[in-house]
C-alpha angles and dihedrals in degrees: 000000000000126000123212116243125235117265130202136168152134121278125189118214107210138168144121119297119291101014094120104263096144093043089053092050091050090049093051094046093043095229137068108262098139120055123239138195139152091257117093121244093031090141111069103167140034113276119190121215123187125211117187124196130170094262102026145027118211118201106195123197112204108206133193116266109272106253118210100162106054133053131196131114095277095052091045090053092048092050089048088054090055093049092047092050092053090056095049103052142083095223140005132223108205109198115209126176113243112262093354116099112164139179087264090057088051089054089055090049088058090061093057099068108121092359131131118291112296131220113190115218108202099206135197094037087150086072093057111090097190108045090193086075089067095067099068090042091053091046089055090051090050091054093046101044110016091216127188088245143346117220125186110221143169110212088189097057100022094241111154095010094119091045088055092053091049091052091050098046095075091052095058122090121251106260142121123272116297094205139025119285093246097045117109102172143010093215115115121240087247091059093044091050092053092048094049091051091048090051091058089052089056095043100044100038099038114175090355090070113098112232091229094074127120141168123233120190104216098179134012121174136157120213122175091340094310115118113213111199125183114190136179123208110213121212128179101225137035092237090060093060092072091052091058095042096045129195110331090353091288097131093052091048090052092048092049094045095052092044091050092052091051090049092052091051093049098041096039096229146071119296130199107201125189117185134182136170124242130189113224113165115217095008092144089066095043110101093200092056092044089055093049092049092049098247099112 
């Protein structure tokens, strides 16, 4: 009788903007560690999520959406992060939206030549009324990419998540765990705090939110179990400051309150959060600021 050996490895989650990569990562991990919103390019840096099973440990790297339409220092750095992630992993999950294959998806496909084995996750199947329509779409993907497997999933509901893990397990090398059994991410609390605050900006301001907005944690300290976090929201123009603050400061209070509650759930303790808005013209092309905000 033979026994299967333990497997562990790194897996990049890639795809065009707004296909549900971060939602899928959160679903697999079982906790929100990567921020989500309806706006594309929400993810700006690599976030690692760890899923541990009895026979395998999956170390997922959530990457920014690969951007083929816009330039600028920030977008170049995010695209570089995607390319670097592809070269550093044992397997790749390429997330594609069910029945929607665009020119941006084709640009991602071009990155996969000679890469690690690829499993295509066809996401948002919950939005497809007639599931029979998925088969020809999946056959087209098979012809285009010749992946190791194609797995229909719904990151929103969790459907297909375990099937995805099963498809990936055989692609990982035989080795012991890379991280502790109870670890779910390598991101620091400082990074997670900035990301949760940035998520609330996206969610509560919607289309009003200028794209050139970032969060910089200026101080983070823990005293007697209380986390004191002081954060600056960077905007590019003076006129954008009022959008974030809102009438009488109400919008900024709402953003900070919701972010603080998410932080307390994730960190498992009380959080004091102080937030202000700063105008810094051209910050998205400033390498020093990009480093401080975790993008570079």
